[in-house]
N, C-alpha and C positions, 0 to 999 in steps of 0.2 A: 504494500500500500504506500501511496505517496500523498503528502499533503501539499496542495497547490494554493498559493495566495492568489485569489481571483479579484482583479480590480474591476469594479462595476462602473458602467457608464449609462447615460440616458435614463430610461424608465427603470432599469435595474437599480441604479444609484438612488433614485427617488424612493424606492421601496425598502431600502436597507438603512439601518441606523448608522452604518459607517461605509466608507468608499471601498472597503475590501472585506472579503470573507475568506475563511479557510475551508477548503473542500477536500475531503479524503477521497482518493481515486483508487479503485481496484483496476489496475491495468496501466499501460505505459503510453497510451496515445490519446489524442484529442477526442476521439470517439468515446473513450472511457470517461474522460473529463466531462463531456457533454451529458452522458448518462448520470454522472454524479451530480451535476448542476440541476438536471431535471428532477432528481430525487430531492435535492435541497429546495427547489421551487415548489414541489408538492407540499412540503412541510411548512414553508415560510412565506411564500409569495402568493399574491392574489391570482385567480385563474387566468386572467389575461396575460400575465407574465409567464406563466407556465408554458403556454403555447408559443410565446415569443422566443424561448430558448432554442427551439428547433430551427428557427430562421435566423438566428444570430451568428455572428462571426467570433472566432477566438483569435487572439494575436499576442505575439510577444512584443518587445520594444521596437522591432524593425520589420516584422513580417506577419501577414495573415496566415493562420495555421489551418490546414485542412484536417478532416477527421482522421486520416491515415498518418498524419505527422506525429512524431514522438513528442512527449511532454518535454518542455525545455529544461535544461540542466539547473537553471536558477529557480525553478518551481514557481515562476511568476507569469501569469497569463491575464490578459484583459478580455472581458466579455462585452462585445459591441453589438447593440441592437441594430436592426435595419434602420437606415436613414433615408428620408425622402426629401425632395427639394426640387427646385426648378432651375 
């Protein structure tokens, strides 16, 4: 198991008491992190945010991460909700 420091942005940040949460991940890739965040969302976030996790992006300080990518060595990841604009 790995503990990831997840930085929250947008609607996720608005729903949490702090800008970061720690998420315990069983597995070594972003898909496992996404599953862990979805479990956290079930327990702590309103229904609208639960669905938003599936459409959100994960990133480290320099790159968007795909589900098949390995978790970063520094165990810090950002959760980025979809953005709209014109």
